[in-house]
C-alpha positions in Angstrom: 127.5 49.0 100.0 125.9 46.7 102.3 122.5 47.1 104.0 121.9 46.3 107.9 118.5 47.8 109.9 121.0 47.7 112.8 124.7 47.8 113.4 126.0 47.8 117.0 129.7 49.2 117.0 132.0 47.5 119.8 131.3 44.3 121.1 131.6 44.3 125.2 129.2 44.1 127.5 126.9 47.0 126.3 126.8 45.9 122.4 126.6 41.7 123.0 123.6 42.9 125.6 122.2 45.3 122.8 122.7 42.4 120.2 121.2 39.6 121.7 117.9 41.6 121.7 118.2 43.0 118.4 119.1 39.3 117.2 115.7 37.6 119.0 112.7 40.2 117.4 114.7 38.6 114.4 115.7 42.0 113.3 119.1 41.3 111.5 122.5 42.8 113.0 126.0 43.6 112.2 128.0 43.5 115.1 131.7 45.7 114.5 135.0 45.2 117.3 137.8 46.1 116.4 139.6 43.2 118.9 140.4 40.0 117.2 137.8 38.7 120.1 134.1 39.4 121.7 134.2 40.9 125.1 135.5 44.5 125.3 137.0 44.5 129.1 135.4 40.9 130.1 138.3 39.5 128.4 140.1 40.6 130.7 138.6 40.4 134.0 138.8 37.4 136.1 137.6 39.2 139.2 133.5 38.1 140.9 131.3 40.6 139.7 128.9 42.4 142.5 125.6 43.3 141.9 122.5 41.3 141.2 121.7 38.2 140.3 120.4 39.0 137.0 123.7 41.2 136.0 125.5 37.6 136.6 127.2 38.6 140.3 129.5 36.4 141.8 130.5 35.1 138.4 134.2 36.3 136.5 133.9 38.7 133.9 135.3 35.8 131.5 132.9 33.5 132.8 130.0 36.3 132.1 131.6 37.4 128.2 131.3 33.3 127.8 127.3 33.5 128.7 126.9 36.5 126.4 129.0 35.3 123.5 127.3 31.8 123.7 123.8 33.8 123.9 124.4 35.4 120.5 125.2 31.5 118.4 123.0 30.3 116.3 121.4 33.2 115.1 121.7 33.3 111.1 120.7 36.9 111.3 123.8 38.2 113.3 127.1 39.2 110.9 130.0 39.8 112.6 133.1 42.1 112.0 136.1 41.4 114.1 139.6 42.9 113.7 137.5 46.1 111.8 137.4 49.5 112.3 135.1 51.8 111.6 137.2 54.8 110.5 133.9 56.9 108.8 130.5 57.6 110.3 128.2 60.0 108.1 124.8 61.6 108.4 123.3 59.7 106.5 123.9 56.5 108.8 126.9 55.1 106.2 129.7 53.7 108.4 133.2 53.5 106.0 135.3 50.1 107.4 138.7 48.7 107.7 139.3 45.3 108.1 143.1 44.8 107.5 143.3 46.0 104.0 139.7 46.4 102.9 137.4 48.7 103.0 134.0 48.4 102.7 130.6 50.4 103.8 127.7 49.6 105.6 124.7 51.6 105.7 122.4 51.4 109.0 118.6 52.5 109.7 119.9 52.7 113.3 123.5 53.1 114.9 123.9 51.9 118.4 127.4 53.1 119.6 129.1 50.9 121.8 132.7 51.9 121.8 133.5 52.1 125.2 136.6 53.9 126.5 139.8 54.8 126.4 142.6 54.8 129.2 143.2 58.0 130.7 147.1 59.1 130.9 149.4 61.1 133.9 150.9 63.8 132.9 154.9 63.3 134.4 158.6 63.6 133.7 159.6 60.8 131.8 156.0 59.2 131.4 157.1 57.7 128.4 159.7 55.3 129.4 159.2 51.3 129.2 157.6 50.3 132.1 154.9 53.0 132.6 152.1 50.9 131.7 147.7 51.7 132.0 145.8 49.8 134.0 144.0 48.0 131.4 147.2 47.0 129.8 148.5 45.5 132.8 145.7 43.1 132.7 145.9 42.5 128.7 149.3 41.1 129.6 148.8 39.0 132.8 144.7 37.7 132.0 144.4 37.3 128.6 148.7 36.7 127.6 150.1 35.1 130.7 152.9 37.9 130.6 154.6 39.4 134.2 154.7 43.8 133.6 157.3 43.7 135.9 158.7 42.7 138.8 157.7 45.3 141.1 154.8 48.1 140.5 153.8 51.1 141.9 150.2 51.6 141.7 148.4 54.9 140.9 144.9 55.3 141.7 142.6 53.5 144.4 139.4 53.2 142.3 138.1 49.7 141.8 140.6 49.0 138.6 143.3 50.6 140.8 142.6 48.0 143.4 141.2 44.9 141.7 144.7 44.5 139.1 147.0 45.2 142.0 145.6 42.1 143.5 145.9 40.2 140.6 149.1 41.2 140.2 150.1 39.2 143.4 148.2 36.9 142.4 150.7 36.7 139.7 153.4 37.0 142.2 154.9 40.6 141.5 155.4 42.6 144.8 153.2 46.0 144.4 155.4 47.7 146.9 153.1 50.5 147.0 149.2 52.1 146.0 149.3 56.4 146.1 145.7 58.1 145.4 145.9 62.2 144.8 142.7 62.4 146.4 141.5 62.3 150.3 140.1 58.8 150.5 139.9 55.7 148.0 137.4 56.0 145.6 136.3 52.2 145.0 135.0 49.3 146.9 136.7 48.8 150.0 136.5 45.2 150.0 139.1 45.0 147.4 141.0 47.7 149.2 140.6 45.9 152.3 141.9 42.7 150.7 145.1 44.3 149.4 146.1 45.9 152.5 146.3 42.7 154.6 148.6 41.5 152.0 151.1 44.4 153.1 150.3 47.1 150.8 150.4 50.6 151.6 148.0 52.6 150.2 148.7 56.8 150.5 146.3 59.8 149.8 147.1 62.9 148.2 150.0 61.4 146.6 151.1 61.2 143.0 154.0 60.6 140.6 156.7 64.1 140.2 159.0 61.9 137.6 159.9 58.2 136.5 163.5 57.9 136.9 165.7 55.2 134.6 167.8 55.3 131.5 165.8 53.0 129.3 163.2 51.8 131.4 161.6 52.9 134.8 164.2 51.6 137.4 162.5 53.8 140.2 159.7 56.8 140.8 160.0 59.9 142.6 155.9 61.0 144.2 155.6 64.1 146.2 152.8 64.6 148.7 149.7 66.9 146.8 148.3 70.0 148.2 144.2 70.9 148.3 144.9 72.6 144.6 146.3 69.1 143.6 149.7 70.8 142.9 152.9 68.9 144.7 154.6 70.6 147.6 158.2 70.9 147.5 160.3 68.8 150.1 158.3 66.1 150.3 159.8 64.3 147.6 160.0 60.4 148.0 162.1 57.9 146.3 160.8 54.4 145.7 162.6 51.7 143.5 160.4 49.6 141.0 160.4 48.5 137.5 157.0 49.3 136.7 154.4 52.5 137.1 150.8 51.0 136.5 148.2 54.3 136.3 144.9 53.7 137.0 143.7 57.2 136.7 140.4 56.8 134.9 138.5 56.6 131.6 137.4 59.0 129.2 134.2 58.1 126.5 135.1 57.3 122.7 132.8 59.6 121.6 134.6 60.4 118.6 132.9 58.6 115.4 129.9 60.8 117.2 131.5 63.8 116.7 131.5 62.9 113.0 128.0 63.1 112.1 126.7 65.9 114.5 125.9 63.9 117.5 125.7 66.8 120.3 128.8 66.4 122.8 129.0 67.9 126.3 131.8 68.0 129.1 130.4 66.2 132.2 133.8 65.3 134.1 131.5 63.1 136.6 130.6 60.6 133.4 134.4 60.7 132.4 135.1 63.8 130.4 132.9 64.2 126.7 130.1 62.2 126.6 126.8 62.3 123.9 124.0 64.1 125.6 121.4 61.3 125.1 117.5 60.7 126.0 116.0 58.3 128.9 115.9 56.0 125.2 119.7 56.4 125.3 119.5 57.8 121.8 121.5 60.9 120.9 120.5 64.3 119.3 120.8 62.6 116.1 117.5 60.1 115.7 118.3 57.0 115.1 122.0 57.0 116.6 122.1 55.5 120.7 125.1 55.5 122.6 125.4 53.5 125.7 127.9 51.9 127.8 131.2 53.8 129.2 130.5 55.6 125.7 127.7 57.7 127.4 129.4 57.8 130.9 131.6 55.9 132.6 130.0 52.9 134.6 130.6 49.3 135.9 129.8 46.3 132.8 126.6 45.4 134.9 125.0 49.1 134.1 126.6 48.7 131.1 124.9 45.6 130.3 120.8 46.9 131.6 122.0 50.3 129.3 122.6 47.9 125.9 119.0 46.3 126.3 117.3 49.6 126.7 119.2 51.1 124.1 118.3 48.0 121.6 114.6 48.0 122.7 114.2 51.6 121.9 115.8 51.0 118.7 113.4 48.2 117.5 110.1 50.1 118.6 111.5 53.5 116.9 112.1 51.6 114.2 108.0 49.6 114.2 109.3 46.7 115.4 107.0 44.6 118.0 108.6 43.4 121.0 107.7 41.3 123.5 106.6 42.6 126.7 108.8 45.8 125.7 107.3 47.9 128.1 107.2 45.5 131.3 110.6 45.4 130.5 111.7 48.4 130.2 110.3 49.2 133.5 112.5 46.1 135.2 115.6 47.2 133.5 115.6 50.6 134.7 114.5 49.8 138.4 117.9 47.3 137.9 119.9 50.4 136.7 118.7 52.7 139.3 120.1 49.8 142.1 122.9 49.9 140.4 123.4 54.1 140.5 122.3 53.8 144.2 124.8 54.2 147.3 127.8 56.2 148.2 130.0 54.6 145.1 126.8 55.8 143.0 126.3 59.2 143.9 129.2 60.6 141.0 126.9 59.4 137.8 123.8 60.6 139.9 125.1 63.6 139.9 126.5 63.3 136.1 123.1 62.6 135.0 121.5 65.4 136.6 123.8 67.4 134.8 123.5 64.9 131.0 119.8 65.5 132.2 119.1 62.2 132.6 117.5 60.0 135.4 116.7 56.4 134.7 
């Protein structure tokens, strides 16, 4: 069995930020990710980030990723396992890992869980037809592999992901016929919505998909209006020709590994669903197990980067390892995190954190 003081599960923005803090302390770090490349969602994000300069505002996600990966280079105290899935997590902080057909175990003193989130589905008739995609899958096809998902797309969901992916589809020469949103207002940044509206894409509220139509793949979609209880209204159906339905209807934290070791999990809709109960140090109810990034509540990547730094610093302090200027750094990061959560777009996160009993 391999021994490691610190293990990070997930190499997205939260995991990479945590790794940098740990490595600077001289600690041995094992970083595990199931993908063939580091970066998580950053690998497909070609748009420029908002936020503060410290969190790489005005840089594209893929460029931020390069900066974060470069920051880890040159450390001989880092072990990286790509294309590796953690299939089991045990109360003694032992991880069972699968790489290809090879199983191996790692025992850690502290574990930082940064597994991120999965995309939510939308129940409607024929939602298993080829041509029905989650927005993240569309981003991966276009921005990572250079593959067009279709030619005529209906976008479902007006959050930042739905708005940004709509624009990226148009940049790839793909027609976005319409964007529909079940709520009565746009949930993403209006600057993104204005951009796609300028290109002639209608955004319609209180609408959703009733059914997809097609024999072997999507050929059309039937929409209908929703009432105040989110139920479809008969007689409001509308048929639209398209070959792709792109679903940007939210993310759900991937907490399954933490559930295996008895971390207390609670449902908070504002944070995406089931999330671990964490304290202000991002430590879960199981001592020595930390959670940061989308697995601890859905936020922007900039927030995940800061959360990773805070979690890693507290993991080091808890292990008795000195961290240079720890107190001032933590205070600064918490102030940045609070700034990112301010304003109307952070209201949902703030409500969720209040329910969780965590205020940063």
